[in-house]
N, C-alpha and C positions, 0 to 999 in steps of 0.2 A: 385738557380739562374734562372732557366727556369721559375719558377712561379713568381718571381719578375719581370722578363721580361714580362710575360703574364699580370700581374697586371698593369704595366706601359703602356703596349700596349693598354689595355682596357680603361684606363683613357685618354690616348692620342687620341684614335680613337673613343671615345664616340660621338664626333662631327659629324662623318661621316653620321650617320643615322638621327640625330635629329637637326642639326644646322639650316636647312631651316625650319623645323617645328616650332622651337622656334622663328626664325626670323619673320615668318608670323603670329605668335601668335595662331597657331593651337593648341599648347599645351604650358603650362608654363614649365620652366626648370625641376623641380623635377619630375613630372609625365613622362615627355619625357625621362629623364635619366633612370628612373626605367623601362619604357617600352623597351628602348634600351638594358638594361642589361638582361631582361627576354628573349627577342628575340635573343640576342647574344648567350645565353646559349642554347636555343632551336635549333638555326641554327647550332651551333658547334656540338651538340650531334647528331642531326638528320642527318646532312650531312655525318658525319663520321661513326656513329654506325648503323643507320637505312638504309640510302641510300648507305652506303658502298663506299662513294666517298672520300677516304683518299689519293687522288692523290697528294695534296699539301704537306701533311706530308711526303709522300714517296719521293717527290722531295728533301725536306730538309734533310731527314735521310739517303738517299742513292743515290741521283741524282747529288750531287755537288762535293763530294770528294770520293776518292778510299780508301778502307781499313779501319782499325780500327783507330778512332780518339782519341788521348789522352784526358783524362778528363780536363786537364789543358787548352787545345785548345778550348774546348767547353765553359769552364768558361770564358776564355778571350773574345770569340765571344759574349757571353751574356753580359759581362761587357760593351763592346763597344756599343752594341745595347741599353742597359739600359741608359747609359750616354747620348747617342745621343737623345734618346726619351725624357729624362728630359730636356736636353738643348733646344731642339726645342719647347717643351711644354712651357718652361719659356719665350721663345721669341714669343709664340703664333703662331708659324708657323706649318701648317700641313706638316707632313713628313712621310716617309715610314718606318714602323717597319720591314717589310719584307726585304727591301734593307739594312737596318741597320744590321740586323741579318746575312744576306748573306755576306755583306762586312766584318763584324767582323770575320766570320768563315773563309772566304778566306784569309784575312790578317794574322790571327793567324796561319792558316794551312801552308800557303806558306812560312812564315818566321820563322817556328819552326825548321829549320834545315832539313826539308823534301824537297824532290824534288817538284818543282812546277808542275811536271808531275802527282803528286797525285791528283791534281784538275781536275775534269771532265769538261774541257772547253766547250765541246759540250753541256753538261747539263746546264752550266752557261749561255751559249749563247741562247739556245732554251727555257729554263725555267725561266730565269731572265731578260736578256738583251732585247730580242725581246718583251716579254710582258711589260717590263718597258716602251718601246716606243709605242707599239700598244694599250695598254689598255687606256691610257689617250686620245689618238686620237679617240678610239672607244667611250669613254665617251662623248667627245665633239660632235661627229657626231650623236650619238644616241639621245642625248638631243636636239640638233639643229633640227633634223627631227621630233622628238616627239612633241616638243612645237609648231612647225609650223602646224603639222597635227591637234593638239589639238585646236589651235586657229581657224583654219578653221571650225572644227566641232562645236565649241562654238559660232561662229559668228551669226548664226541664232537665238541663244538663248540669245543674248545680253551678250557679253563677260564679261563686268564689273559686271553684276548681278550674273553671274555664278561663279565668283571667290570666293565669300563668301562660297558657297556650297562645294568648294574644300578643305576647312579646314579639314572636316571630311575625305575626300579622302586622304589627306596628312598624316593623322595618319596611314592609311593602308599602304601607300607607305613608310613611315618611318619604320614601323614594318618589311616590306619586305626587306628594305635595311639592317636593323639590323640583320635579319635572314641570308642574304647572306654574310654580313661582318663577322658574327660569324663563318660561315662555312669556310671561307677562312683564316681569321686571326688566329683563335685558332689552326688550324692545324700546324702553324709554331712552336708553343710551343710543340704540340704533336710530331712533327718531331724531334725537338732537344732533347726532353726527350728520345724518342726511340733511337736516335743516341747514347746518353749517356749510356743507358741500354745495348745496343748491344756491346759498347766498354767495359763496365764493365764485361759483360759475357765472352768476349774474353780474357780479361786480368786476370780474376780471376774466372775460371769455378767453379760452385757450390757455389759461395759466395752469390748469390741471389736466392730466391725461384723461382720455375718454373712459378708460377702465375704472378710474377712481370716482367718477361722477354718478349720481343717481340716474336711473333710467326714466322712462316716461312715468308721469304722475308720481315723481319722487320714489320710484322703486328702489329698494335698498340694495346697494352693491354687495356682492358675496363677501368681499374682504371686510366690510363693515359688520356683517352678520357673524363671521368667524371671530374677528378680533373682539367685538363686544361680548360675545358669549364666553370667550377665553378669559378676558379680564374680570368679568362678573364672577366666573367660577374661581378664579384666583383669590378674589376678595372673600368669597364664601369659605375658601379653604383655611383662612386664618381664624375663622369663627368670630363669635361675639358673645363671650361667656356672660357678660353683664346682663345682656338682654335675654339670653338663653335662660338664665336663672329667673328673671322676671316672668317670662312666659311659661316656663316649665313648672315652677313651684310658687311663684309670687301670687298668681291669681287663684289657684286651686291646687289641692293635692290630688294628683291624678292616678288612676289605675290603668293598666295596659288596655283594657276594653274602652275606657273613656278617652285615652290618648288616641286609639285607633279611630274612634268615632269623630273626634275633633279634627284629626288630620285628613281623613277621607272626605268629610264634609267641606273642609277648606279647599281641598284640591278640586272638587266639583265646582264650587262657586268661582274660584280663580280661573279655571279653564273656560267656564261659560263667559266670564268677563272678557277674556282674551279674544274669544270668537266675536264678541260684540264690539271690540276695539276700545274698551274702557281701560285707561291706565289706572287701575284701582290700587288701593293700599292693601297689599297682600298681608301686611302685618295686622291691619285692622280686622281682616277676615279671620285670620288664625286666632287672634286674641278673642274675638267675639264667639268663635266656635267653642273655645275653651269655656267661656262664660255660659254658653248655651248648655254644654255638658254639665256644668256645675249647677245651673238653675234646674235642670231635670232631676238632679239629686236633691238639692235643697238650696233655696236662695241664701241661706246662712252659711253655706259651704264656700261661697265666693268671697274673696277678700276685697270688699268694695272700695276700700281706701286706695288700694293699688289701682283698681279700675278707674277711680276718679282722677288720679294723677295721669293715667294714660289718656283718658278722654280729653282732659284739659290740653295735653300736648297735641292731640289730633285737631282740636278746634282752632288752636292758634297757629298751626303749621302754615297754612296758606297766607294769612295776614302777615305773619312774622317774616316769612321768606319773600313775600312781595316787597316789604319795606327793605329787607336786606338786599334784594335784587336791585331795587331803585338806587339804594346808597352805593352799591358796588358799581353800578353803571355811571353814576355821577362822578365817582372817583376815577374810574377808567377814562372817562371823557376828559376830565381835568388834566390827567397825566398824559394820555396818548392822543387826545383829539378825536376826530371822527374816523376811527378805523373800521 
């Protein structure tokens, strides 16, 4: 179930890194999607295994709920997140896989007959709610400032003639965004798999070989890092053209310079969140960076109706998936009992 979630997550979030690159015709869709998949894998593996920044996975696996979580609760959370991802993909709305997973986990856990005290509300507040609000704001501000500075630097070189040269620069910024996105998004799958393995080890000692289990403090096994990174990249490789169109041209008609500014700003904000262990909505950051670029040009250049629909989806993600997670847990308990 975690790998199905990772695959859907990859397909849903393929747009984050490459939507503006496709919109400005710096790359055609197929090469752009392949590039995003490759750098998603590299970012996921490098961030977790080489740079040892598994803070996002740690937040998911042991920063939100106390104690051992039943496998049924984990499956219910994943079902809620998968269904929400497919629903918003069908509508072409960028939404957060991180918030869908967290909402499903909290809903299933709280309504599983356990005390709500089992939820680490401090962790939810510090690692989910605060970054949910601050990361989009950071995306807007970073992109707004970046494009203003960039325009001032390019003015002596003739801004319009310089925009064409930024198509090549945009390929670099798209790869950078895909790298950062892979590092943050894939750790959500790593965290939920590690949570399931730890719960299995606690409920049935000796049932799993030592190499398959998390290390001290829920350290992520290497096979979980590799498999999660691969599945996420495979999901990205099929693309998500509905959401690519929404991000690439639905919010704002972009130039290569603006696309470069939005992508680079997004990559910086996402990478900073990964270092802090915040499972942020990378889609929110990218979307808001595009809005920031548009606002720097003119508030009237942003298609605010599209933005309104996106923000509505963002606001209801956690409540909707919490209810879906609770409902899924109820049905699983009725069918399979206390597994």
